[in-house]
C-alpha positions in Angstrom: -13.4 39.2 19.7 -12.7 39.2 15.9 -9.6 41.3 16.4 -8.3 38.9 19.1 -8.9 36.0 16.7 -7.1 37.7 13.9 -4.1 38.5 16.2 -4.0 34.9 17.3 -4.1 33.5 13.7 -1.4 36.0 12.6 0.9 35.2 15.5 3.8 32.8 15.1 3.5 29.1 16.0 5.5 29.5 19.2 3.4 32.4 20.4 0.2 30.5 19.5 1.2 27.4 21.5 2.2 29.5 24.5 -1.0 31.5 24.4 -3.1 28.4 24.0 -1.4 26.7 26.9 -1.7 29.8 29.1 -5.4 30.1 28.3 -6.1 26.5 28.9 -4.2 26.5 32.2 -5.9 29.8 33.2 -9.3 28.4 32.4 -8.6 25.2 34.3 -7.3 27.2 37.2 -10.4 29.4 37.4 -12.8 26.5 37.2 -10.8 24.1 39.5 -9.8 27.0 41.8 -13.4 28.2 42.2 -14.6 24.7 42.8 -11.8 24.0 45.2 -12.4 27.2 47.2 -16.1 26.6 47.4 -15.5 23.0 48.4 -13.0 24.1 51.1 -15.4 26.7 52.4 -18.3 24.1 52.7 -16.1 21.4 54.2 -14.5 23.9 56.6 -17.8 25.2 57.8 -19.1 21.7 58.1 -16.1 20.6 60.1 -16.3 23.7 62.4 -20.0 23.2 62.8 -19.5 19.5 63.7 -16.7 20.5 66.1 -18.9 23.2 67.7 -21.8 20.7 68.0 -19.7 18.0 69.5 -18.3 20.4 72.1 -21.7 21.7 72.9 -23.0 18.2 73.5 -20.1 17.4 75.8 -20.6 20.6 77.8 -24.4 20.0 78.1 -23.8 16.6 79.5 -21.5 17.7 82.3 -23.2 17.2 85.7 -21.6 20.4 87.0 -23.3 22.4 84.3 -26.6 20.7 84.9 -26.5 21.2 88.7 -25.1 24.7 88.4 -28.1 25.6 86.2 -30.5 24.0 88.6 -28.9 25.8 91.5 -28.5 28.9 89.4 -24.9 29.1 90.4 -23.4 31.5 87.9 -19.9 31.4 89.3 -19.7 27.6 89.0 -21.0 27.6 85.4 -18.8 30.6 84.3 -15.7 29.1 85.8 -16.2 25.7 84.2 -17.3 27.2 80.8 -14.2 29.5 80.6 -11.9 26.7 81.6 -13.2 24.5 78.8 -13.1 27.4 76.3 -9.5 28.3 77.1 -8.4 24.7 76.5 -10.1 24.5 73.1 -10.2 26.8 70.1 -13.8 27.7 70.6 -14.5 31.5 70.4 -17.3 31.3 73.1 -19.3 29.0 75.3 -22.5 30.4 76.4 -24.9 28.6 78.8 -28.4 30.0 79.3 -31.7 29.0 80.8 -35.1 28.6 79.1 -35.7 32.4 79.3 -32.5 33.1 77.4 -30.6 34.5 80.4 -26.8 33.9 80.1 -25.0 32.0 82.9 -21.7 32.2 81.1 -20.0 34.4 78.5 -16.5 35.3 77.4 -17.3 38.9 78.4 -18.4 38.7 82.1 -20.4 42.0 81.9 -22.9 40.3 79.6 -23.7 37.5 82.1 -27.3 37.7 83.3 -28.4 39.4 80.1 -30.5 37.8 77.4 -29.0 36.1 74.5 -28.8 37.5 71.0 -29.4 35.5 67.9 -32.8 33.9 68.4 -31.8 30.4 67.3 -32.5 28.4 70.5 -36.0 27.3 69.8 -35.3 23.9 68.4 -33.1 23.0 71.4 -35.7 24.3 73.9 -38.9 23.0 72.2 -37.7 19.8 70.6 -34.6 19.0 72.6 -32.5 18.7 69.4 -28.8 19.3 69.0 -27.9 21.2 65.7 -25.6 23.7 64.0 -26.7 27.2 63.1 -25.2 30.4 61.8 -26.4 33.6 63.4 -25.2 37.1 64.4 -24.8 37.3 68.1 -23.3 39.8 70.5 -19.8 39.0 69.3 -20.7 39.1 65.6 -21.5 36.4 63.0 -20.6 33.0 64.2 -21.0 29.2 63.6 -22.7 27.7 66.6 -23.3 24.3 68.0 -26.5 24.1 70.0 -27.4 21.4 72.5 -30.1 21.2 75.1 -29.4 20.7 78.8 -31.6 18.1 80.5 -32.4 17.6 84.2 -32.6 14.2 85.9 -36.2 13.7 84.6 -35.2 14.5 81.0 -36.8 17.9 81.0 -35.0 20.7 79.1 -33.7 23.3 81.6 -31.3 25.2 79.4 -29.2 25.5 76.2 -25.4 25.3 75.6 -24.1 27.3 72.7 -20.5 26.8 71.5 -19.4 29.1 68.8 -16.6 29.9 66.3 -16.6 33.3 64.7 -17.2 33.3 60.9 -14.4 35.9 60.4 -11.9 33.2 61.4 -13.5 30.9 58.9 -13.1 33.6 56.2 -9.5 34.1 57.3 -8.8 30.4 56.9 -10.5 30.4 53.5 -8.3 33.4 52.4 -5.3 31.4 53.4 -6.4 28.6 51.1 -7.1 31.1 48.4 -3.5 32.4 48.6 -2.3 28.8 48.2 -4.6 28.3 45.2 -3.5 31.5 43.6 0.2 30.6 44.1 -0.5 27.2 42.5 -2.2 28.9 39.5 0.7 31.4 39.0 3.2 28.5 39.2 1.1 26.6 36.7 1.0 29.5 34.3 4.8 29.9 34.6 5.2 26.2 34.0 2.8 26.3 31.1 5.0 29.1 29.5 8.1 26.9 29.9 6.3 23.8 28.5 4.8 25.9 25.7 8.3 27.2 24.7 9.7 23.6 24.8 6.8 22.2 22.8 6.9 25.0 20.2 10.6 24.7 19.8 10.2 21.0 19.3 7.5 21.5 16.7 9.5 24.2 15.0 12.5 21.9 14.7 10.6 19.0 13.3 8.6 21.3 11.0 11.8 22.9 9.6 10.9 26.3 11.0 7.7 26.5 9.0 4.5 28.2 10.1 1.2 26.3 9.8 0.1 28.6 6.9 3.3 27.8 5.1 2.9 24.1 5.7 -0.7 24.3 4.3 0.5 26.2 1.3 3.3 23.7 0.7 0.8 20.9 1.1 -1.4 22.4 -1.6 1.6 23.0 -3.9 2.7 19.4 -3.3 -0.7 18.1 -4.3 -0.8 20.3 -7.4 2.7 19.2 -8.3 1.9 15.5 -7.9 -1.1 15.9 -10.2 0.8 18.0 -12.7 3.8 15.8 -13.3 3.5 13.2 -16.1 5.4 10.5 -14.1 3.6 8.2 -11.7 4.5 8.8 -8.1 3.9 6.4 -5.1 5.3 6.9 -1.6 5.1 4.5 1.3 6.0 4.8 5.0 8.1 2.5 7.1 5.3 0.0 7.4 4.7 -0.3 3.7 1.5 1.8 3.8 0.8 4.0 0.8 0.9 7.6 1.9 0.9 9.3 -1.6 -0.3 8.2 -5.0 -1.0 10.6 -7.9 -3.5 10.3 -10.7 -0.8 9.4 -13.3 0.3 6.4 -11.2 -3.3 5.2 -10.9 -3.8 5.5 -14.7 -0.4 4.0 -15.6 -0.9 1.0 -13.4 -4.5 0.5 -14.3 -5.6 0.7 -10.7 -9.2 1.2 -9.7 -10.1 4.9 -9.8 -13.1 4.7 -7.5 -11.1 3.4 -4.5 -9.0 5.3 -1.9 -5.6 3.7 -2.2 -3.8 5.8 0.4 -3.7 4.0 3.7 -3.6 0.6 2.1 -0.6 -1.7 2.2 1.5 -1.7 -1.0 1.5 -5.5 -0.9 -2.3 -5.5 -1.4 -2.4 -2.9 -4.1 0.8 -4.0 -6.0 1.7 -7.5 -5.0 4.5 -7.8 -7.7 6.2 -4.6 -6.7 9.6 -4.9 -5.0 9.6 -1.3 -3.6 9.9 -2.9 -0.1 13.4 -4.1 -0.9 14.4 -0.4 -1.2 12.8 0.2 2.2 14.8 -2.7 3.7 18.1 -1.8 2.0 17.9 2.0 2.2 19.7 2.1 -1.2 18.4 4.3 -4.0 17.6 2.8 -7.4 17.8 4.7 -10.7 16.4 3.9 -14.1 15.6 0.3 -13.1 13.5 -1.6 -15.6 10.7 -3.5 -13.8 7.5 -5.4 -14.8 4.5 -4.4 -12.7 0.8 -5.0 -13.4 1.6 -6.4 -16.9 3.6 -3.3 -17.9 7.2 -2.6 -18.5 8.3 0.5 -16.4 11.4 2.5 -15.9 11.5 3.2 -12.1 13.4 5.5 -9.8 13.3 4.8 -6.1 14.6 7.0 -3.3 14.5 6.2 0.4 13.3 8.9 2.8 15.8 9.3 5.6 14.9 11.0 8.9 17.5 11.1 11.6 19.6 8.5 9.8 16.7 6.0 9.6 14.7 4.9 6.6 11.2 6.1 7.2 9.7 5.5 3.7 10.3 5.3 0.0 9.3 7.5 -2.9 9.0 5.9 -6.3 8.6 7.6 -9.6 8.0 5.7 -12.9 7.0 6.0 -16.5 6.1 3.4 -19.1 9.2 2.1 -20.9 7.6 2.9 -24.3 7.4 6.6 -23.5 11.1 6.7 -22.7 11.9 4.8 -25.8 9.8 7.3 -27.8 11.8 10.1 -26.2 15.0 8.3 -27.0 13.9 8.0 -30.7 13.0 11.7 -30.8 16.4 12.6 -29.4 18.0 10.3 -31.9 16.0 12.0 -34.6 17.2 15.5 -33.5 20.7 14.2 -33.3 20.4 12.9 -36.9 19.2 16.3 -38.0 22.1 18.0 -36.2 24.6 15.6 -37.9 23.0 16.3 -41.2 23.2 20.1 -40.8 26.8 19.8 -39.5 27.8 17.6 -42.5 26.1 19.9 -45.0 27.7 23.0 -43.4 31.1 21.3 -43.4 30.8 20.0 -47.0 29.5 23.1 -48.6 32.0 25.3 -46.7 34.8 23.2 -48.4 33.1 23.4 -51.8 32.6 27.2 -51.4 36.3 27.7 -50.5 37.3 25.6 -53.5 35.1 27.6 -55.8 36.3 30.9 -54.4 39.9 29.7 -54.9 39.2 28.8 -58.5 37.7 32.2 -59.2 40.6 34.0 -57.6 43.1 32.2 -59.9 40.8 33.0 -62.8 39.9 29.3 -63.4 36.3 30.1 -64.1 35.7 27.1 -66.4 36.8 24.7 -63.6 34.7 26.6 -61.1 31.6 26.3 -63.3 32.3 22.6 -63.9 32.6 22.0 -60.1 29.4 23.9 -59.5 27.7 21.8 -62.2 29.0 18.5 -60.7 28.0 19.5 -57.3 24.5 20.5 -58.2 24.0 17.6 -60.6 24.0 14.8 -58.0 21.9 16.8 -55.5 19.4 17.9 -58.1 19.0 14.4 -59.4 18.3 13.2 -55.9 16.0 16.1 -55.2 14.0 15.4 -58.3 13.8 11.7 -57.5 12.7 12.4 -53.9 10.1 14.8 -55.1 8.6 12.3 -57.5 9.0 9.1 -55.4 8.8 10.3 -51.8 6.4 13.2 -51.4 6.5 13.0 -47.6 8.9 15.9 -46.6 10.1 14.4 -43.4 11.3 11.1 -45.0 12.6 13.0 -48.0 14.5 15.4 -45.8 16.0 12.5 -43.9 17.2 10.8 -47.1 18.7 14.1 -48.4 20.5 14.6 -45.2 21.9 11.0 -45.3 23.0 11.6 -48.9 25.1 14.6 -47.8 26.4 12.7 -44.8 27.6 9.9 -47.1 29.4 12.4 -49.3 31.1 13.9 -46.3 32.3 10.4 -45.3 33.6 9.8 -48.8 30.8 7.4 -49.6 28.0 7.4 -52.1 24.4 6.9 -51.2 22.4 5.7 -54.3 18.6 5.7 -54.2 17.2 3.3 -56.8 15.4 5.2 -59.5 12.6 2.6 -59.4 11.9 3.4 -55.8 8.4 4.5 -54.9 7.2 5.6 -51.5 4.0 7.6 -51.8 1.5 5.4 -50.0 2.7 5.9 -46.4 -0.2 5.3 -44.0 -1.0 8.0 -41.5 -0.9 5.6 -38.6 2.9 5.0 -39.1 4.7 7.8 -37.2 7.1 9.7 -39.4 9.6 10.0 -36.6 9.6 6.2 -36.4 10.5 6.0 -40.1 13.2 8.6 -39.8 14.7 6.7 -36.8 14.4 3.4 -38.7 16.0 4.5 -41.9 18.6 6.7 -40.2 19.9 4.0 -38.0 20.0 1.4 -40.8 21.8 3.8 -43.2 24.3 4.8 -40.5 25.0 1.2 -39.8 25.6 0.6 -43.6 27.9 3.7 -43.7 29.9 2.4 -40.8 30.2 -1.2 -42.3 31.4 0.3 -45.6 34.0 2.5 -43.9 35.4 -0.4 -41.9 36.1 -2.3 -45.1 37.6 0.7 -46.8 40.1 0.9 -44.0 41.4 -2.5 -45.1 40.8 -2.0 -48.8 41.0 1.7 -49.7 40.2 1.0 -53.4 37.1 -0.9 -52.6 33.5 0.0 -53.3 32.0 3.1 -51.6 28.4 2.6 -52.6 25.4 2.2 -50.3 22.2 1.4 -52.2 18.6 2.1 -51.0 15.6 0.7 -52.7 12.0 1.6 -51.5 8.7 0.1 -52.5 5.1 0.8 -51.4 3.4 -1.7 -53.7 1.2 -4.3 -52.2 0.4 -4.5 -48.5 3.8 -3.6 -47.1 6.3 -0.8 -47.2 9.7 -2.3 -48.2 13.1 -0.8 -47.6 16.2 -2.6 -48.9 19.6 -1.4 -47.9 22.8 -2.8 -49.5 26.2 -1.8 -48.1 29.7 -2.5 -49.4 31.1 -3.9 -46.2 32.2 -7.4 -45.3 28.7 -8.6 -44.3 27.4 -9.7 -41.0 29.0 -12.8 -39.4 26.5 -15.6 -38.8 27.3 -15.8 -35.1 26.3 -12.0 -34.8 23.2 -12.1 -36.9 21.2 -13.6 -34.0 22.4 -10.9 -31.5 22.8 -7.5 -33.3 19.3 -6.4 -32.5 19.8 -6.8 -28.7 20.4 -3.8 -26.5 24.1 -3.0 -26.1 25.3 -5.6 -28.6 27.6 -4.3 -31.3 30.4 -5.6 -33.6 32.3 -2.4 -32.8 34.5 -2.3 -29.7 34.0 1.4 -29.0 31.8 2.4 -26.0 28.4 3.9 -26.9 27.4 1.5 -29.7 24.8 -1.2 -29.7 21.7 1.0 -29.5 20.9 1.8 -33.2 19.7 -1.6 -34.2 18.0 -2.1 -30.8 15.9 1.0 -31.6 15.2 -0.4 -35.0 13.9 -3.7 -33.4 11.8 -1.7 -30.9 10.2 0.3 -33.8 9.5 -2.8 -35.8 7.9 -4.4 -32.7 5.5 -1.4 -32.4 4.7 -1.4 -36.1 4.4 -5.2 -36.4 7.2 -5.2 -38.9 9.7 -7.8 -40.0 13.4 -7.6 -40.9 15.6 -9.8 -43.1 19.4 -9.9 -42.6 21.4 -11.3 -45.5 24.9 -11.4 -46.9 24.8 -10.9 -50.7 27.1 -12.7 -53.1 29.2 -9.7 -54.1 30.1 -9.0 -50.5 28.6 -6.7 -48.0 25.3 -6.9 -46.1 21.7 -6.5 -47.1 18.9 -5.6 -44.8 15.3 -5.7 -45.9 12.5 -4.2 -43.8 8.8 -5.0 -44.2 6.2 -2.7 -42.6 2.6 -3.6 -43.0 0.3 -0.8 -44.1 -2.5 -2.2 -42.1 -1.2 -3.7 -38.9 -3.4 -6.3 -37.1 -4.1 -4.5 -33.8 -5.2 -7.8 -32.3 -1.6 -9.1 -32.5 0.2 -8.1 -29.3 3.3 -10.3 -29.9 6.4 -8.7 -28.6 8.7 -10.7 -30.9 10.0 -9.6 -34.2 10.3 -12.1 -37.1 13.8 -12.0 -38.4 14.5 -13.8 -41.7 18.2 -14.7 -41.6 19.9 -16.2 -44.6 
């Protein structure tokens, strides 16, 4: 039994379905066939018995039979009995007296002899008509027994009309053949139906076996719980079919409730995922506001047979994506720094090598001294004033970047930035300073294109005295127009016409919002722009305002 079970579980889906259908049909055929044959046998015997009983009553009531028995006229009784038997399907009609002597029989030689069977007592003693089964001289038979009465109502004999049981069995075997043929046809039909059903399931299950589907289902559940993005899927009726743990946590949904099976309108009334279900159009990187949170959402309709049967939505908090953007910006700044340093020092090394080759050693030493002087001064200043290696490394990289661009980044000697609180992320400071300095470099370069002999200096002043970290950046550009001062911190807004600008100051505003900082945008008297940033050392966590105070003068 165990081996059969193992073979069944190891068989392919199509084989399992066919075997299951065959077994079901075979079991039904055995049960229903057995019941049918037994029912046919009982009904057939009952009908034959009733037929024999009815015919025996008719024969017993005939006056000729009654008178012939009184007169003991064998010829009269035999002739009439055989005439009736030949016109009916009865196997025999036997008429006898109270002593059991036969007055008629299909075999004439047995007339005058005693009956065989011993089942006449009820008819003789009680005058009843009934059906019995007994073994007579012709073999087993189904008999109808009826008493023969004289004119005074006294029993004078018994009529026995019989049908042989072998004919009953033969009739039953005919029905058995029919039932067996029906069972075989049903089995053949079940094989065809099983093949059609299995092929249909194979097609809609993409040819996968049940074990493969179960494994994929477990992998799917594990994947949903592993990914850091929230995932929700709905069917064509808007019912939630899938929701992972990250989605529940991100949307602050109740963790003690089963959300699958509920309508998305009840769980997330402000979600517009149903619009994707109606339109069938995918949505990518869409910014939405759900359950009091700003999310970046991707939605993809599920298409089956050209029809939209559901929607899968993945999302992450906007803040996480902005943090990722800042990290990428940070990496890009480091890459730019390394590239500029490599390019700059390669040029200087080539120059020094050329001076040595032409035997201009004094000039080579002077160039080396000039090169190291500015860097060494900045390094000493950063070591003393900015002990944080990440911030110091960023400033040193921007210093080299300025020199590569033909500009000069000057860090005020009075700068002091030692007291940087731990709760202020260093990557946020790097992104903040990097974008502001890049903006100052670009503003200065734009003015130099118009006035090549103009100033090339960008000045940075830092202070950590008091309750705020203060960064002041002065460039030598043309300043910021008043009509742009209100808009430069918006996403995608830039004074430059090239594509790809308008995100640096937007990141600055995002960081200031998170750190509860302020920014001042000014145009100083000597020309150029001045930006002052204030970052509180101890931010008031109770303040959740999304606005940034900008002091514009």
